[in-house]
N, C-alpha and C positions, 0 to 999 in steps of 0.2 A: 271409594269402593266401585265395584263393577256396576255398570248401568243395568237395572232390571230388564229382563227380557232378552238379554244378549244370548245368542245361541253358541254352542260349541261347534266349531267348524274345523276344516282342515288347516286353516291358517289362523285360528284363534282358539287357544286352549286355556285362556285366562279363566273362564267360568269353571272349567273342570278343576283347575288348580284351587280355586276358591272353595268349591264344594268339598273336594277331598281334604283340604287343609282344615276347614271348619269341622267336618265330620270326625276326623281323626283326633283333633284337639279336644272336642267334646267327649269322645270316648276315653281318651287318656285322663281328662279331668274327672270323669265319672268314676273310673277305676281308683283314682287317688282318693276321692271323697268317700267312696265305699270303704276303702281300707281304713281311712281315718276314723269313720264312724264306728267301725268295729273295735278299733283299738281304744278310742276314747270311752266307749260304753263300758269297758271293763275297768272298774275302779282301781284295780291293782296295777294297771298298765299306765305308763307315762311315755311321752315322746322321747325317743332316744336318738343316738347318733344316726342310725340308719334312716330314721324317719325324717330327720333334717336333710339328709342327702337326697331322699326321694322328693322332698319338697323343692329342693334346689333344682332337681332334674325337671320337675314339672314347670318351674319358672322359666328355665332355659328353653324347654319345649315350647312354652307359650310365646316366648320372645322370638324364637325362630319362626314359629307359625305366623306371628304378627308381621315379621319382616317379609315372609313369602306372600302374605295377603296384600301388603302394601305394594310389593313389586308387581303382583298380578294386576292390581288396580292401575298401575302406572305403565302398563304395556308388556309386562313379562308374559310370555306365552304366545307372543306375536312375532312374525319375522323381523329380524334386525340384521341388515346386510353388512355386518362387520364381525370379525373374529372376536370371541370373548377370550378372557385370560385362560390359558391352558391349566386345567386343574385335574385332568384325567388321572394321571399317575398317583397324585396324592389321595384322591378319593377311592381309587381301587385298593391302594394299600390300607386305607382306613377301613374299607369294607372287609378286607381279608382279616385284619385284626379283630374286627367285630365278630366275624364268623368263628375265629379261633376261640375268642372269649365265650361266645354263646355255646360252642361245642363243649368247652370245659364245664360250663354251668349245667350241661345235660349229663355228660359222662360221669363227672365226679360224684354228684349226689346219687345217680342211679347205681353206680358201683357200690357206694356205701350202703344204700338201701338193700342191695342184693346180699350184703354180708349179714344183715339183721335177720334173725330166724322168725320171720313173719310168714303168714300164708301168702300164696301168690297173689290172691285178690287184693290183699292190703298193700303189697308191694306195688301193684299196678296203680292203685288209687294214689299212693304217695308219689309215684313216678310221673303221673300224668301232667301235673303243672310244669314240670321241667321239660317234658317232651314237647310241650306247646312252644318252647323256644325254637323249635324247628321252623316256625313261621318267621321268626326274625332272621334266621339264617337264609331262608328262601328269599326274603326281602333284600338281604345284603347281596346275594348272588344276582338277583334281578337288577339291583342298583349298579353292580359292576358291568353287567351287560349293557345297561343304558348309557353308562359313562363311555364305554368303548364305542358304542354307536355314535355318541355325541361327538367324539373326537374326529370322526370321518364325515360328519354331516356337513352339508353345504352352508347351512346357517346354524352354527352351534348355539347361538343365543336362543333361537326359537326351540331347538331340540332339547334345551335344558329343562323344559317343562316336565319331561318324563322323569328325570332324576329328582326334580323337586318333589314330585308325588311319592316316589319310592323312599325319599328321605323322611317324609311325614309318616309313611307306613312303618319304617324302622323305629322311629321315635315312639310312636303309639304302641307298637308291639312290645317294645322293651318295658314300658310302663305298665301295660296291661298284664304281661306275664309276671311282673313283680307283685301285682295286687290280686291275681286271680285266685290265690289260696283263700281269700276272704269271701269269695263270691257265695259259696254255700252257706256260710254263717249269715251273710247279709240277707240272702233271699229267704232263709228260714225265719228270719226275725221281722220280715216286713209286716206280717199280720199283727205283731205286737208293738207296732209304732216305730218301725225302722230302728229297732234295737235300743230305743231309749229306756224301755222297761223290761225287755226280754233279755235272756241270757245268750250273749253272743260268743261266749267262750267255747261253745260246742265241744264240751269236754268229751273225750273218747275214753271210756273206761277200758282198761287193759286187765283182762282176767288173769289171775295168777296161774302160771303154768310153767312147768319145768321142761327144759329141752336139753339135749345132749350138749354139754359144754357151754350152755348159755341159759341164763334165767333173768327174768325181769320182774320187779315188784309191781303190784297192781296199784300204781299211782296214776294220776290223771295226766294224760298227754293232751295238752291244750293246743288249739289250732290258731295260734297267734303268729301267723307268718309275717315276716318283715321283708327286707330287701330280697332281690330276686329269688323267689321260691324257697325262702327259708321258713322253718317252723321252730319256734322257741318252745321249750318244754321245761318243766321242773326237772331238776336233776334226778335222774333215775340211776341210782348207784347200786351196783351189784358186782360181785366178783364173777368174771366170766372170761374165759379165753375164747378167741374167735375160732380156733381150731385146736386139735390136740397138740400139734407141733408148737403153735404159739403159746398154748397153755403151759407147756413145759418151760418156755422162756420167761413167761410172765406170771409164774405161779405166785399166788398171794397178792398180786398187784391189784390195786383198786383202779378201775377204769370208769371214766365218766362218759356217758352217752349224752352228747349235747347236740341238739338240732340247731346248729349255730346260725345266728343271723349274719347278714351282710356278706354275701358272696362266698360263704364256705359251708354249704348245706351238709347236714348230717355228718359233721366231722367227728371222728372217733379219736380222741386225744387222751392218752393215759394221764390220769390225775397226778399232778406234781411233776410232770415232765414237759420239756419243751425243746425243740431242736429246729434247725433251719428247714428240715424237710417239710415241717407243717406249713411253711410258707407256700409250698406248691399248691396247697388247697385254697390259697387266698389270691385269686386273680388280681385283686387290688394291690397286693404286695408286689406283684409282678408289673402291674400297670404303672405304679407310682414312679419307679426309676425311669421307665420309658418316657413318661410325661416330663420328668425332669430333664432328661436328655434332649427331648424335642424342644423344651422351653429354652434351654441354654443354647441349643443349636440355632434356634430362630433369632436369639438376641446377639449371638457372637458371629453370625454369618454376615457376609457382605450383602448389602441390598442390591436388587437387580438394577440395571442401568435403564432409565426411562427412555423409551423410544427406540432402543436398539433391539433388533430381532433376537429372540431367545429360542434356542432349540427346544421343542416340546419334549414331554415325557421324562422330565427330571423327577427323581424319587427323593423323598425326605431323607435327610442325613447325608446320603452319598451323591446326590445331584445327578450328573450325567456320567459318572465314572463307569457305571455298568454298561452304558451305551457305547463308550469309547473303546472298551476292550483293551487289547494289548497294543494294537497299532493305531495310536492316536492320530498320526499324520494322515493315514489313508482314510480313516473314518471321517475326519474333519473335511478332507477333500471331497468325499462322497456327500457329506451334508451340504457343503457349498453348492455342489451341482444339483442336489435334490431340491433345495429350497431357493436356489438362485440368489444366495446371499453370501458374498465373499467375506463380509465382516459380520460376525454374530457373537452372542454371548452364551456361555455355558457355565454350569456350576460344577466345580471340583470340590465336593464335600461342602465345606463352609466358605469356599472362596469363589467369588465371581471372576471369571476370566473372559477377556475379549480375544477371539481367535481371528486372525487375518490370513487370508488364503491366496488371493490373486497376486500376480507379480506387481501390478500397478499399485494396489493398495499396500502391499508390503513395502515397496520402495517409498511410497508416500509417507507412511507412518514412521518408518525407520530413519528416513533422511529429512523430510520436511519437519518432523516433530522430534528430531534426535535429542534435543536438549530436554524435552519433557519425558523421554524414555531412557534416560541415562542410568536410572537406578535399577537394582535387582531386588526381588523379594527374598527373604530368608526362609528356608525350609527346615523343618525340625530335624530330619534325619541327617542331611548332608551338612548343614551349617551348625546344628546344635549338638550332633553326636560325632560324626566322622571328622569334622574340621575343628573340633574343640581344642586340639593340641598344636597342629601345624598351621593353623590359620586358613582362611579361605583362598581359593584360587582367584586370580585376577578377574577372570571372566564371570565368576559367580558372586563376587563381592558387591555388597551395596555401595553406592557411590559416596565417597567421603574423601578427605585429604589424603589418607593413606592409599586408597585405591588410585587416586590421581597420580601420586608419586610412583607407585608400582607400575602403573600402566605407562607412564612416561619413560621409566627406566627400561621396561621390557620393549617399548617401541624403539628405543635407541639401539638395543641389542639386536633387534629383528628388522631394522630398517634396510632399505635398498643399499645405502652406502656400506652398512655393516656386513652385508653379504660377501663383500670382497675378502674379508678376513676369514671366511669359512670355506674358501676354495679347496684347501687341503682336506678338510672334512668331507666335502662332497665327493672329491676325487677318491678318497680312501673307501668310503662306505659303498659307493656304487661299483668300485673296482672289486670289492669283496663280494658284492651281490653277483656279478658276472662270474667271478672266479669260482665261487662255491656252487652255483647252479651248474656250471660246466662240469665240475668234478663229480657232483652227485647225479648228473643226468647223462653220464656217458652211456653209450650203447643203446640210446633211444629210451632210457628209463623215464617213466612218467614221474613228475614231481608235484607236490603241493607247494605252490609258490608263496603262500601267505607267510609261513614262518620266516622266510628270507626277507620279505618286505617288512615284517615286524621288527626284525633286528636292525634293518636299515633305518627305520624311523626312530626306534628307541635309542640307538647309538647316536643319531643326529642330535636328539634333545639332551642326552647325557653329556655329550661333548660340549654343547653350548653351555650347559649349567655347571657341570663338574669337571670338564676336561678329561673324562675317562670314558672308556668304551668296553664292550664285551665282544670277545672273538667268536665264541661258539653260537650257532643258531639255537641250540638247546641248552645254553648256559643256565644254571640253576637260578641265579639272581635275575637273569632276563625273564625266565618263565614266571618267577615270583612277582615281578613288577607287572607283567602282562596280566597275570591271573587276578591280582588284587585290583588293578586298575579297571579291568572289565567288570569285576563284581561290584565295585563302587559305582560304576556307570549304571548298572542295573538299579542300584538303590536310589539313584538320582532321578529315576523315571517315575512319573506320576502313576503309570499303570502298574508298577511294581511296589509302590509305596503309598498306600492309602492313608497311612497314619500322618502324612504331611498335611492332609486335607480333612481328616476326620480325627480330631484331637483325642477323643476318648479311647481310640485304639492304642495310644501310646501307654496307657496305664493298665491295660489288661495284663493279668498274670501270665508269665511265660512268653513275653513278647519276643518272638524270634527275630523280627526285623531289627529291633534295637540291639539285641545281643550280637547279631551278625555284623551290624554296623560297628560296634565296639571292637569286635574281633578284627575286622578289616582295618580299623584305625590303628590298632596295635601293630599289625603286620606292616602297614605302610610306614608308621613311625620308625619301625626297626630298620627298614632298608633306606629310608631318607637320612636317618642318623648315621648309618654306615657310610653312605655316599659323602655326606658332609665331613665326617671324620677322616675319610680317605683324602679329601682335598686338604684338610689341615695337615695331615701327615706329609703329603707331597710338598706342601709349602715349607715345612720344616726341613725336608730333605733337598729342597731346591729342584724338585722334578715336576712341579706343577705346570700345567698348560694354561694358556689364556682362556678364561671362562668367567661367567657371571659371579659365581660364589667365591672364586679366588680373588677377584677384583675387590669384592666387599671385605673379605677377611683380611686382606693386606692393606685395607684402608684407602684404596683407590677411589672408592665411592662411599662417602660418609653420610649421605643424606638418608640412607635406609637403615632400619633396624634389622636385627637378626630375624625376627618374625617376618618382616617384609621380604628379606632375601629368600627365606625358606618358601614364602608364598610365590615368589617369582619362579624359582626353580621348580616347585610343585606344579605351577601352571604350565610351564613349558613341557615338562615330562608327561603330565597327564593329558595335555592338549594335543600333542603331536603324535604320540605312539599309537593312538586309535584312529584318528581321522586320516592320516596319510596311508596306512595300510588298507583301510576300507576303500579309499578312492583308487589307489594304484592297483591293488589286487583285482578289484572289479573291472577296471579298465583292461587289464591283461586278459581277464575272462572274456570280455566282449571281443577283443582283437583275435582271440584264439578260435572263435566260431567260424563257420564257413563264410558268413557275411563279413566278418571281421578281417578275413584274409585279404580282402580287397583294400581295406583301410591300411593294413600293414604294408602292402606293396606300394601304395601311393605315398605313404610316409617315408618308406625306404628310398624311393626315387627322389623325394624332396630332400632327404638328408644328403644324398649324393650330389645334389646341386650345390650345396654349401660346403661340403667337405670332400676332398679328393680321395681319401682313403680312410680305413677304420682307425688307424693310428691318430689321425687328426681329430677324429670324433672323440677319442678318449682323452686327448690332450686339451681340447678347447671347449667341450660341451658344457662343462660346469661353470664356464666364465660368463657366458651370455646365452640368452634364449632367442636364437635367430632363425630357427627353421619353422616356417609358418604351419606346416601340416602337423608337426609335433605339438606346437602351441595349441592348435585346434583340438588335438586329442586330449590335451590337459584340460582345456576349458570344458569340453564335452563330458569328460569323465567326472569333473567336479559338479557339473550341472545335473547330468543324468543320474549318477549315483550320489545322491545327497547324503553325505555321511551322517550328519546330524539332522534328521528329518524335521524335528520341531526345534526351533531356536530356543536357547536358554530363556526362561521367562524374564520379561522386563516388568518394571513397575513405574507407573506414571508418577512424576513429581508434582505436576500441576494438572489442572483440567485441560482436556483436549477436545476441541470442537470438531465434530465429524460431520458427515453428510446429514442433510435434513434437520439440522439444528441439534442433533444428538450430542450430548456432552459426556465424554468418558471421564469420570471423576479422578482426582488425584488418588494415588495409592491403589490403583487398579492393576491387576495382573494382565499383561498382554502377551499372547502367544502368537508368534509368527510361524505359519506353516511353510517352512522352506521347501519341503518336498512338493507341496502343491504349487507354490510360486514357480519353482523350477520346471514344472510340467504344465504350465498354463498355456493352453492352446491359443488363447487370445494374444499372447506375447511371442511365443516360440513357433507358432504355426500348428497345423494339423498333425505334424509328425513329432510333436513335443514328447510323446511317450516312446520314441525310438532313439537308439544310440546312433547319432549321425554327426561326425565332426565337420562334414561339409557345410553345415549351417554357419560356421564361423569363417568361411573362406569365399573368396571371389577368384575368377579365372580370366583376367583381362586378356592374356595372351597364351591361354592354355597352360599357364603356370600358376599354382596356388599362391594367393596373396591374402593376408589376413584382412577380414572385413572390418571397416571402421565402426566402432561401437561407441555410442553416446551413453555415458553413465555406466551402470553396473552390468557386467555380462551375465551374471547369475547371482543367486542369493546364498550360495553355500558358505560364504564367509560372513554372512550377516551384512549389516550396513549401518551407517551412522556412527555415533560417538562410541558405541561398544562393539564395533566390528572386530573380527579376529585380528590380533596384532601380528600373528605369525604367518599371514597369507603369502608374503613374499618368499620366505624360506620354504614354505610348503610347495609353492609353485616350482621353485628351483630344484628341490629334491625330486619331485615327480618328473619334471622335464628331463633332468640328467639321467635318472634311472630308465625312463622310457627310451630316450635316444640311444643309450648304450645297449639296451636289450634288443631294440629293433635293428640296430647295426650288427649285432652279434648273432641273433637267432631269427629263425622263422618259428613262430609260436603256434602250436597245433593243440586243439582241445582233445582231452581224453574221451574215447568213446564210452568207456565204462563209468567214468566219473566226470561228466561234462559240467561246465559252469552254468549257474542260473543267472540269466541276464535281464530278468525283469527288475525294473527300478525300485520296486518295493519288496518283492518276494526274494530277492537276492540276500536279504538280511535274515540271518538264521534266528536272531532273537530280536523281534520287533519291539519289545518293551524296553530294550536298552537305549540309553541316551545317544550313544554312537553306534552305528551299524556294525555288525559282525558278519562279514560275508560267509556264505555257506562254503564248505570245503569243496574243492575241485582239483583236478590234476591236469597238467599240460605236458606236452613233449616239446623240448627246446632243441631245434635242429640247427646246428651251426651253419651260417651262410658260407663262411670261408674259414675252415678250422685252422689252417696253417696261419693265416693272418690273425685270427683270434688269439691263438697261443702266443704269438709274438707280442700282441698288445698286452696280454695278461702278464707276460714275463717282464716287459719294460715297466708296466704299472706297479708290479710288486716291488721292483727296485726303487721306483719313484716315491712310493707311499710308505716304505718301511720305517722311515723316521718321522712320519707325520704325527702319529700318536702311539706311545708305547703301551702295549696291552698289559 
C-alpha cells in the first residue's frame, strides 16, 4: 500500500488513485448491500437471476479495484519513460458501446412510462432513476477524452492515472444506478432497525380510476427494483388499448403490464405473444452475440508478433482496415515515413500481417529469406469461391508439388531461350498496334491508347496459351475477358474484400461479394472452356498453332494434369493482360508530356544509332533488346509505375529472425510494399518520385550506355523464389512496342484529356490488385509518313501467315 503521508503532486498521482478507488468501491458496495437488505427483508422475495448477475458485477468491480490499488502501490501514477501498450482505440470503442447501452436504458423505459396514463408527477418520479444514468454517460465521454489525451502524452504510463479514475467512476455509477430505486425504501426503514422489522415493500396503492382507453385495477405496485432501474410488480391485468387505433387492432386482447427486471424496464408485451421485435427491448440480447463475436475473434485471430513495431489505433474486429482505406500501398508508405519504421505489423481483421516498405528490407526478406517465404496464404473469396472450379493461378497457389511442377513448366515456356520461338507473335502484335493506331489517328485525331495496348497484351498471352488471337480492338470476347479479369482483380484486394479477414461477413444474408464472385467465376469458366474447346477443335482439324495447351492435349507434355494445364493458361492470361497495359500505357503518358518530349527525342536519336532506317527497326527490334535508351525507358516505366503496388501476400513456412532479435513466426502473412520500395529515396535518390530514365544510363563519350546494376533494378516483378515467371516476355513486349512507336510517331498529349503522371494517382481504382490507368488521349504524329506506310505494307505481307485470325 501507499506510504502514509504521501502527498498528491504533479508527478505522483498514486494517492489520488487510491483515494478515488477506495471511495468509489465502498460506495458501490454500499449500494449493493442496501439493495440486498431490502430484497431479503421481504419474505416473499428470493434471490433471482438478476441478483446473481449484480453480485458478479460487484465481484468483478472489486477485483478491478484491487488490481488498481496494487498497481498504485507499485508505482502506477508516477512517470515511466517507456510507451505502454496502445489500448486507445479499444477503450474508445468500449466507451461508445457503454454510452449507447446507457442511452437505451434511459430512452426505452422513459418512452414506455410516457405511454402509461399516469400524472406527470408520477412519470417524473419513475423516470428519475433512469435519468441518473446520464452520469454514467458523462463518465464514459470523459473517459474517451482521457484516452485520446493519453495517446498523445509524452509519458502514456503516467497519464494513464486519469483513465484509471474514470474507469472506477463508470463502474461505481453503473452499480449505484442499478440499486438507487431501493434508496427510498432503505432510508424510510432505518428507524425500524434497517428493515429487519419494518416493511420495506413500500407498497404504493393505486386508486381505481378510469381513463379513456386505459384502466388499471387497484392492486399494489411494489417497489422491488432489480437490475438497472427495473421495478417488479404483481401482474396488473386489464383490457386496454394504448390508443384508439391500436385498440381496433387489439380488441379483446389481454395485455400484461410488467415492469420487467433485467435490462428491459416497463416492457409492454401482449400476453401470449412473442416476436423477435421484443428483443430490441433487451440490450443483453443484443450484447450477447456481440460478446460471442468478440470472444471468437480473440481466439481465432493471429497473436501479435512480440517486439515488432505495431501501428497504433487498431479497432476490434477490423484491426487496421479502416486506417488503410482504399490505397494500402500509399498509406503504408506514409506510415513508414511517419513512424520511421520500414518493417511493422498491422492487423487485417483476424490476421496479423508484416509489412515491408524500404528497397533494402524488401530485397533482404524476399531474397535472403526466399525459402522461408515461398508459400502463399489462401483467401476465402479468391481461393474458396472464384478459383473453386479452374484451380488457382500459379502466383496465388500455396507451395506444394503441383505448384512446383506448374511453375517449372511455365518457366520453361517463358524463359529467355523460349522467347526465340515467339518472334512471329511479337512481330504480328506490334505491327497491328502501329497499323491500327495509324488508321484510327489519321488527320491528327486524338486516341485513347489503352485499348490498343490491352489487345496487344491479351493477344500475346492468348497466343502463348491457346495459339489464337483476336483481331478487333473492341472484340466482344476480348472485352469480356478484360472486364471479368479486372473485376476479379478488385475482389482479390484487401480493401475491397473485408470478408477475407472478417469471417463473420461471409455468412451475412444477401452477401453481395460472394454472389458477385460466383457470377464472375461462371463467366470466366465459360470463356476459358471456349478457348480450350477451340484448341481441341483446331487439333482435330490440323490447324493448331504451337502453344502450351496444344502441347499438353497432344501428349507432348504428360507430367501435368488437365487442372494444372488450365491453371498455367489461366495464370498467363490473367497475369499479362493487366500488368503490361498498366506499365506501357502509363509510360506513353509520361513520354507524351512536355517533359517527356525530351526523353522521346533522346530515345529516337539512340534508335538511329543502332538502326539505319525504320524498316530495319521493324525487322529486327523483336529479336533483341539492344538500344540502351529504350531499355532505360522500359526499366523506368516498370519502376515508376508499379503495376501491382502491393505484392501478392506471402506466408512464412518457418520462423524468420529479423532485426533486434524479433522473430516472425511461421504461417505469418508478409506484405511487401513494391510501390514504396520502388520510390525509396534512400535507394533511388531524391528524385525517386520523378519519371527519369536517365538514372539507368551513363554517358562516357556523350553516348548513352546502360549503367551496370548489381542485383535487382526494381521490385516490380517481385524477387526470390516466387518472382514473376513472365518478366522476360513482358520486357520484350514492352520494348518492341516502344521502339516501334517511337520510330513511327512523335507522341503528343491531349490538352483536353491529358495523362495523369503521378506514380500513385495515375491509378483510377486504387483498391484494385493491378493498377488501371486513368483514361487519357494522345496525338500520334508520323515522323516520316511515307516510310511508315512502306513498313506497314511489308509488315502486313510478312505477318499474314503468322497466326490465322
